[in-house]
C-alpha positions in Angstrom: 102.9 98.1 76.7 101.4 98.1 80.0 98.2 99.4 80.9 97.7 101.7 83.6 96.4 100.0 86.8 94.5 101.1 89.6 96.3 98.7 92.2 99.8 99.7 90.5 99.6 103.6 89.2 96.7 104.8 92.2 94.7 105.5 88.7 93.5 103.9 85.6 90.9 104.8 82.8 87.2 104.1 82.2 85.9 102.5 79.3 83.9 105.3 77.4 82.8 103.0 74.9 80.8 100.8 78.3 79.2 104.2 79.2 77.9 104.8 76.1 76.7 101.2 75.1 74.9 101.8 79.3 73.1 105.4 78.2 73.7 105.9 74.6 71.0 108.5 74.7 72.8 110.6 77.7 76.2 109.7 76.5 77.7 110.3 73.4 81.0 109.8 72.0 82.6 110.0 68.9 82.3 107.5 65.9 85.1 104.7 66.5 86.7 106.3 63.1 87.4 109.1 64.6 88.6 107.6 67.5 91.1 105.0 65.8 92.3 107.9 63.4 93.8 110.3 66.0 97.0 112.1 64.9 99.8 113.9 67.3 98.5 117.1 68.3 94.6 116.0 69.1 93.4 116.8 71.8 91.1 113.6 73.4 89.1 113.5 76.8 89.2 110.9 79.3 87.7 109.4 82.0 90.3 109.0 85.2 89.5 107.1 88.3 92.2 108.3 90.8 92.9 106.9 94.1 92.6 109.6 96.7 93.7 109.5 100.6 90.1 109.8 101.9 88.7 106.6 103.6 85.0 107.5 103.0 85.7 108.7 99.5 89.0 106.7 98.1 88.2 106.8 94.6 87.6 110.2 92.5 86.5 110.3 88.9 87.9 113.4 86.4 87.4 113.8 82.9 90.8 115.4 81.5 92.2 116.2 78.1 95.4 114.5 77.0 97.7 115.5 73.6 98.0 112.4 71.3 102.0 112.1 70.7 101.7 109.1 68.6 100.2 105.8 67.8 101.7 102.3 69.2 100.4 99.3 68.8 97.1 98.6 70.3 96.2 102.4 70.6 98.1 105.7 71.4 100.5 107.7 73.6 99.5 110.6 74.7 100.9 113.4 77.4 98.2 114.6 80.5 97.3 118.2 79.4 95.3 119.1 82.8 96.4 118.9 86.3 93.9 116.4 88.5 92.0 118.0 90.8 91.7 115.4 93.8 95.2 115.0 94.2 98.4 116.9 95.1 100.8 117.8 92.4 103.5 114.9 91.6 106.2 113.3 89.7 104.0 110.1 88.8 100.7 111.7 87.9 100.5 114.9 86.9 100.2 117.3 83.6 102.8 116.4 81.4 103.3 112.9 82.2 103.2 110.2 79.1 100.2 107.4 79.3 99.1 105.0 76.9 95.7 105.1 75.9 93.1 103.2 73.1 90.1 104.3 70.9 87.5 102.8 73.7 88.7 105.4 76.2 88.1 108.3 74.5 84.7 110.0 74.9 85.7 113.4 73.1 88.4 115.3 70.6 89.2 118.3 69.8 91.7 119.3 66.6 95.0 119.7 67.0 96.6 123.2 66.6 100.1 124.5 66.5 100.1 124.8 70.0 98.9 121.2 71.0 101.6 120.2 67.7 104.6 121.7 69.2 103.5 120.2 73.1 103.4 116.6 71.5 106.9 116.4 69.7 108.0 117.7 73.6 109.9 115.5 76.2 107.4 114.2 78.4 107.6 115.5 82.0 108.1 111.7 82.7 108.2 109.0 80.2 105.4 105.8 80.7 106.9 103.0 82.2 107.5 100.1 79.7 107.2 102.6 76.8 
């Protein structure tokens, strides 16, 4: 499955494990077992690097929640559960789109509930290409 690419998609995911390795006392992440054992409906926080139309600050970094939809080879598919603050609403990258991610991207986990499980099984606003 194709991974998000900053140049192609206008956004990508930062590696939470790298942040943790660089500053383990200041940047906590859930343990690997929890990040690899996600279930449909679990909520995960990821770090997004987003291209914005501002020559002085062309990249915005936002932490947003994603609802896990399913496990796929090499990671997960999820549904974005936030609206990015740095860009206007669009069909390509907004709440409800499907996106792939890996355990290394997860910086926080919130356990599923009936509402998040219901969202996980709904058709996404936009499916991830090549999924």
